[in-house]
C-alpha positions, 0 to 999 in steps of 0.5 A: 338730484340723482337718482338711485335704483329702487329699493324694493320696501316690503311695508306692512299693509295696514301701514300702507293704506295709511301712507296711501291716505296721507299722500293722498292728504297731502296731493303727493303720490306714494313714493314722493310721501315716503321720500317727503318722510325720510328727507324729514327724518335726515333733517331732524337727526342732522339738527337734532346731532348737530352734523351734516352727513352730506359733509361726513360722507364727502370727507370719507370719499375724499379719504378712499381717494387718495 
């Protein structure tokens, strides 16, 4: 997995405390918990919309290279 530059995430203090709690319960760092939640969201979106975003992005990339 290729890592990109960190994204400066601004998040409400109360939400961050809840996220820390959940991350601790799952034996993850806050960063890993955020990544886990985002991956879950993307997977659910792809399933609900019957699409594969990676394929769409690859096709768009291929079009730009022609």
